[in-house]
C-alpha positions in Angstrom: 172.8 163.9 15.5 170.7 163.2 12.4 167.6 161.1 13.0 167.5 157.6 11.5 164.0 156.9 12.6 160.9 158.8 13.9 158.8 157.7 16.7 155.1 158.5 16.2 152.7 158.9 19.1 150.0 156.4 19.8 146.7 157.3 18.1 143.2 156.2 17.7 142.0 155.4 14.2 138.3 155.8 13.4 136.5 152.7 12.1 134.6 154.1 9.0 133.1 150.8 7.7 132.3 147.2 8.6 131.5 144.5 6.2 131.3 140.8 5.7 133.8 140.5 2.8 136.5 143.1 2.2 138.4 142.9 -1.2 141.5 144.8 -1.5 142.5 145.7 -5.1 140.0 145.8 -8.1 141.9 144.3 -10.9 140.6 141.2 -12.8 141.0 139.1 -9.6 139.6 141.7 -7.1 136.7 142.9 -9.2 135.7 139.2 -10.0 136.0 138.3 -6.3 133.8 141.3 -5.2 131.2 140.6 -7.8 131.0 136.9 -7.1 130.8 137.4 -3.3 127.9 140.0 -3.8 126.1 137.8 -6.2 126.4 134.9 -3.6 124.6 137.1 -1.0 127.6 138.7 0.9 127.9 142.2 2.1 131.0 143.4 0.1 133.3 146.3 0.3 135.9 146.9 -2.5 138.9 149.1 -1.8 141.0 150.5 -4.5 144.0 152.9 -4.5 143.4 154.3 -8.0 140.2 156.2 -9.1 138.8 153.4 -11.2 138.2 149.6 -11.1 139.9 147.3 -13.6 143.6 147.1 -12.5 145.8 145.9 -15.3 143.0 146.5 -17.9 142.2 150.2 -17.0 145.3 151.4 -15.0 148.1 149.7 -17.0 146.2 149.5 -20.4 146.5 145.7 -21.0 143.6 145.4 -23.3 144.3 141.9 -24.6 142.3 140.0 -21.9 142.0 136.6 -23.7 144.5 137.0 -26.5 145.4 133.2 -26.2 141.8 132.2 -27.3 141.6 129.9 -30.5 139.0 127.7 -31.9 139.7 124.7 -29.7 140.3 126.8 -26.4 138.3 125.6 -23.5 137.7 128.2 -20.9 136.0 128.6 -17.4 133.7 131.5 -18.7 132.1 133.1 -15.6 132.9 136.7 -14.7 136.1 136.9 -16.8 134.1 136.2 -19.9 131.4 138.6 -18.7 134.0 141.4 -18.7 134.6 140.9 -22.3 130.8 140.5 -23.2 129.8 143.6 -21.2 132.6 145.6 -22.9 131.2 144.4 -26.3 127.7 145.5 -25.4 129.0 148.9 -24.3 130.9 149.4 -27.5 134.2 149.2 -25.7 135.8 146.2 -27.4 137.0 145.4 -30.9 138.2 142.1 -32.3 141.7 141.3 -31.1 144.3 140.9 -33.9 145.8 137.5 -33.1 142.9 135.5 -31.6 139.2 134.8 -31.4 138.8 137.3 -28.5 138.0 140.9 -28.2 140.4 143.7 -27.1 138.8 145.5 -24.1 139.0 149.3 -24.4 140.8 150.4 -21.3 138.9 153.7 -21.0 135.5 152.2 -21.9 136.0 149.4 -19.3 136.2 152.0 -16.5 132.5 152.7 -17.2 131.7 149.0 -17.6 133.2 148.2 -14.3 131.4 151.0 -12.5 128.2 149.7 -13.7 129.0 146.0 -12.6 130.0 147.3 -9.1 126.7 149.5 -8.8 124.5 146.6 -10.1 125.9 144.2 -7.5 125.5 146.5 -4.6 129.1 146.6 -3.6 130.3 149.4 -1.3 133.0 150.9 -3.3 135.9 152.9 -1.8 138.2 154.3 -4.4 141.2 156.5 -3.7 142.2 154.6 -0.5 145.6 153.1 -0.1 145.8 150.1 2.4 148.9 150.5 4.6 148.5 147.8 7.2 146.3 144.8 8.2 144.5 144.9 11.5 145.3 141.6 13.4 143.6 139.8 16.1 146.3 137.3 17.0 146.7 135.2 13.8 143.4 136.4 12.3 143.0 139.3 10.0 140.2 141.6 11.2 140.4 144.3 8.6 142.7 146.9 7.3 144.0 150.4 7.8 143.8 152.9 4.9 145.1 156.3 4.3 143.7 158.9 1.9 142.9 162.5 1.6 140.5 161.8 4.6 143.4 160.7 6.7 144.1 157.4 8.4 140.8 155.1 8.7 140.1 151.5 9.6 137.7 149.0 7.8 136.7 145.9 9.6 135.7 142.7 7.9 135.0 139.0 8.7 137.0 137.8 5.6 139.6 139.7 3.7 140.6 138.9 0.1 144.1 140.1 -0.9 143.8 141.0 -4.6 146.8 143.5 -4.6 148.8 141.4 -7.0 151.9 141.6 -4.7 150.5 139.8 -1.7 150.8 143.0 0.2 148.2 142.2 2.8 149.3 138.6 3.3 152.9 139.6 3.6 152.2 142.3 6.1 149.9 140.1 8.1 152.8 137.6 8.6 152.0 135.0 6.0 155.0 133.4 4.3 155.8 134.6 0.9 158.5 134.3 -1.7 159.7 137.1 -4.0 161.4 136.4 -7.3 164.9 137.8 -7.1 164.9 141.1 -9.0 167.4 140.0 -11.5 165.1 137.0 -12.4 161.8 138.9 -12.5 159.7 139.0 -15.6 160.1 142.4 -17.4 157.8 145.2 -16.4 156.0 147.1 -19.3 154.9 150.7 -19.8 151.9 150.4 -22.2 150.8 153.0 -24.7 148.3 153.8 -27.4 148.8 155.7 -30.7 146.6 157.9 -32.8 147.2 159.1 -36.5 147.8 155.7 -38.0 146.9 155.1 -41.7 145.2 151.8 -41.0 145.1 150.7 -44.7 148.9 151.3 -45.2 149.7 149.7 -41.9 147.8 146.6 -42.5 149.0 146.3 -46.0 152.6 146.3 -44.7 151.7 143.8 -42.0 150.1 141.4 -44.5 153.1 141.7 -46.9 155.5 140.7 -44.1 153.5 138.5 -41.7 155.2 137.7 -38.5 154.7 134.5 -36.5 155.5 133.4 -33.0 158.7 131.8 -34.4 159.9 135.5 -35.0 159.9 136.1 -31.2 163.0 134.0 -31.0 165.6 136.4 -32.4 167.9 138.9 -31.0 167.6 139.1 -27.1 164.7 136.7 -26.7 164.6 132.9 -27.1 161.1 131.6 -26.7 160.3 128.0 -26.0 157.1 126.8 -27.7 155.7 123.3 -28.2 156.1 123.7 -32.0 152.4 124.3 -33.0 152.6 128.0 -32.3 155.6 128.6 -34.5 153.8 129.2 -37.8 150.9 131.1 -36.4 150.4 134.7 -37.1 151.5 137.2 -34.4 151.1 141.0 -34.5 154.8 141.3 -33.8 157.0 144.3 -34.5 160.8 144.1 -34.4 162.2 145.2 -37.7 161.4 149.0 -37.3 163.3 149.0 -34.1 166.2 147.0 -35.5 166.4 149.5 -38.3 166.3 152.3 -35.8 169.2 150.8 -33.9 171.2 150.4 -37.1 170.6 154.0 -38.0 171.5 155.3 -34.5 168.1 156.4 -33.4 167.8 153.8 -30.6 170.9 153.0 -28.6 172.1 149.5 -29.3 171.6 148.3 -25.6 167.9 148.9 -26.1 167.4 145.8 -28.3 164.5 144.7 -26.1 162.2 147.4 -27.7 160.0 145.1 -29.6 156.6 143.4 -29.2 153.1 143.4 -30.2 150.2 145.7 -31.0 146.6 144.9 -30.3 144.3 146.4 -32.8 144.4 149.0 -35.7 141.2 151.0 -35.6 139.3 152.8 -38.5 139.7 155.9 -36.4 143.5 155.9 -36.9 144.3 154.4 -33.4 146.8 151.7 -32.9 146.1 150.3 -29.4 147.7 148.1 -26.7 151.3 148.7 -27.7 153.3 146.2 -25.7 156.8 147.2 -26.9 158.6 148.3 -23.8 160.2 145.6 -21.6 162.1 146.7 -18.5 164.3 144.3 -16.7 164.9 144.3 -13.0 161.9 146.6 -11.9 160.7 145.6 -8.5 157.0 146.3 -8.1 157.2 146.3 -4.3 159.9 149.0 -4.3 158.7 152.6 -5.0 162.1 153.8 -5.9 162.4 151.0 -8.5 158.9 151.8 -9.8 159.8 155.4 -10.1 162.8 154.7 -12.3 160.8 152.1 -14.4 158.0 154.6 -15.1 160.4 157.3 -16.2 162.6 155.0 -18.2 159.6 153.2 -19.8 158.1 156.4 -21.0 161.5 157.4 -22.5 161.8 154.1 -24.3 158.2 154.4 -25.4 158.8 157.6 -27.1 161.8 156.1 -28.9 159.6 153.4 -30.1 157.1 155.9 -31.4 159.8 157.7 -33.3 161.1 154.5 -34.9 157.6 153.6 -36.0 157.1 157.0 -37.6 160.3 156.6 -39.6 160.3 152.8 -40.5 156.8 151.4 -40.4 154.4 152.2 -43.3 151.2 153.8 -42.1 152.8 155.2 -39.0 154.3 158.4 -40.6 151.9 160.8 -39.0 151.5 158.8 -35.7 151.4 160.4 -32.3 151.1 159.3 -28.7 147.5 159.1 -27.5 148.3 158.0 -24.0 150.5 156.0 -21.6 148.8 153.7 -19.2 148.3 155.3 -15.8 150.9 153.1 -14.2 153.7 150.6 -15.2 152.6 147.0 -15.6 154.2 144.5 -13.2 154.2 140.9 -13.9 156.2 139.3 -11.1 156.9 140.0 -7.4 155.7 138.1 -4.3 153.6 135.0 -4.2 152.2 133.3 -1.1 153.3 129.9 0.2 149.8 128.4 0.1 148.3 125.4 1.5 149.0 124.0 -2.0 151.5 125.6 -4.4 150.8 124.9 -7.9 153.6 123.3 -10.1 155.1 123.4 -13.5 153.7 119.8 -14.0 150.1 121.1 -13.2 150.2 123.8 -15.8 151.9 121.7 -18.5 150.0 118.5 -17.9 146.4 119.4 -17.1 146.5 119.4 -13.4 143.3 118.0 -11.7 142.1 118.8 -8.2 139.2 117.7 -6.0 139.0 121.4 -4.7 138.8 122.9 -8.3 137.2 126.3 -8.4 137.5 126.7 -12.2 139.6 125.8 -15.2 142.2 127.6 -17.4 143.3 126.7 -20.8 146.9 125.5 -21.4 148.3 128.9 -21.7 151.9 129.7 -20.5 153.5 133.0 -21.1 156.5 134.0 -19.2 160.1 133.1 -18.4 160.9 132.5 -22.0 157.9 130.1 -22.6 154.9 130.6 -24.9 152.5 127.9 -25.2 149.1 128.7 -26.7 145.8 126.7 -26.0 144.9 125.5 -29.5 144.1 121.8 -28.8 141.5 121.8 -26.0 143.8 121.0 -23.1 143.2 122.8 -19.8 144.1 122.6 -16.1 142.1 123.1 -13.0 142.7 125.8 -10.4 142.8 124.5 -6.7 141.1 126.4 -4.0 144.0 125.6 -1.7 146.4 127.7 -3.9 144.6 130.8 -2.5 145.0 129.9 1.1 147.9 131.5 2.7 149.7 129.8 5.6 149.8 131.1 9.2 147.0 133.8 8.8 143.3 133.0 9.3 140.4 134.8 7.6 142.4 135.7 4.5 142.3 134.6 1.0 144.7 135.7 -1.8 143.5 135.9 -5.4 145.3 136.9 -8.6 148.9 136.6 -9.6 150.1 136.1 -6.0 148.5 132.7 -5.5 150.8 129.8 -4.5 152.9 128.3 -7.2 156.3 127.8 -8.6 158.0 129.9 -11.4 156.4 128.2 -14.4 153.1 127.8 -12.8 153.1 131.5 -12.2 153.7 132.1 -16.0 150.3 130.6 -16.5 148.2 131.8 -13.4 149.5 135.4 -13.6 147.5 136.1 -16.7 144.4 138.2 -16.2 141.7 135.7 -17.3 143.1 133.2 -14.8 143.2 135.9 -12.1 139.4 136.4 -12.8 138.9 132.6 -12.3 140.7 132.6 -9.0 138.9 135.8 -7.9 135.5 134.4 -8.6 136.3 131.3 -6.5 137.7 133.3 -3.7 134.7 135.5 -3.6 132.2 132.8 -3.4 134.3 131.0 -0.7 134.5 134.2 1.3 130.8 134.7 1.1 130.1 131.2 2.2 132.6 131.5 5.1 130.7 134.6 6.3 127.2 133.1 5.9 128.2 129.9 7.7 130.6 131.4 10.2 133.4 129.0 9.0 137.0 129.4 8.5 138.0 129.9 4.9 140.0 126.7 5.0 137.0 124.8 6.3 134.3 125.9 3.8 132.1 123.2 2.1 134.0 123.0 -1.2 131.1 121.2 -2.7 128.8 124.1 -1.9 131.4 126.5 -3.3 131.6 124.6 -6.5 127.8 124.4 -6.8 127.5 128.2 -6.5 130.4 128.6 -9.0 128.4 126.6 -11.4 125.2 128.6 -10.7 127.3 131.7 -11.6 128.2 130.1 -15.0 131.7 128.7 -14.3 133.1 125.6 -15.6 135.1 124.0 -12.8 135.9 120.6 -14.5 
């Protein structure tokens, strides 16, 4: 009879490293967590499945780290702002087209992140995939990784899950919720272009300026609070509508549209956020496989439409796709406190704040930009999973409802949460405390020492 399962023999797994704080995942949350913990005095190990640090910035190619920023925007600063400043110093950032921020070059930031990790004395472990937590009852004691070196164990006193999908928390037995696949925010395959005539392209953009009001046409209806409607947006839809009209793009692909990030003097057009794929489950490798292939197919349709119907793009060519599809929405933990829509819409305030984030909501058909100085606080409790000790969750998998997630999933907010998690983990190790029993006042004091606005 054909096998429906395989029984593996028992085996011993070598312990290759022991550390105080172990961070799994090096996106904006994980990188910020590792840096913050190390700067707070902890011994830190940072494990990453790809060959570079930076996650969404470097792997996916999402270069608009703070594209929400306007004159009145109030931010936490801290390590998230440092990412941008260090990229500027390294010549790896240019002014972003729709805000007062800088677009971070996805390739250049790989080097920036390398330097940050080395300067902090972090033990870096790239090219290792975490496959299981190591549990001691209800306490996480480390993780099992697999790589070209085989199966290995890493032990830690505190683990920070910065996988984005709550992979560690979920496998450790912490309760999580996953958005139904038919309701998930769309996935994106990012790409960058070369061969653009910048002068002709920008002349066309200025001759027909698009605003956030223009997002609400066709397949998309976007809720704003009104103040965004007349603001400039680097939005492209008309070339793709023309391509559908003339049969270049199939009519069912009316979601090919979106924004560009920066037009460079070198002829590059970067951070092309034009492909939006429904029902891609970032926790399902078969779904991811289909999404990667379909996303690249649609990306090339978009490139051909730009060549034919967008001035300045007649000679454009693909420079590169992101290394991986971009996922916005999968699992979230059920935390000690789950943030709510009211928190993100109405300036939530918390005694255990570990940073602030401007009133920026982007997802589930809502776009609210922080132009009036309003902001919310991020509670430490939203990173505490239930039922598992020794574990913190940072990044887009923190506890919260659907609309809260549309705010906290954004990269700059992930960095705020990560920095708070890293400092709390360092304190828990130093004082032999549980992560849910750290001195929040001391955590807040160290955050402020590290340059974070928490209130």
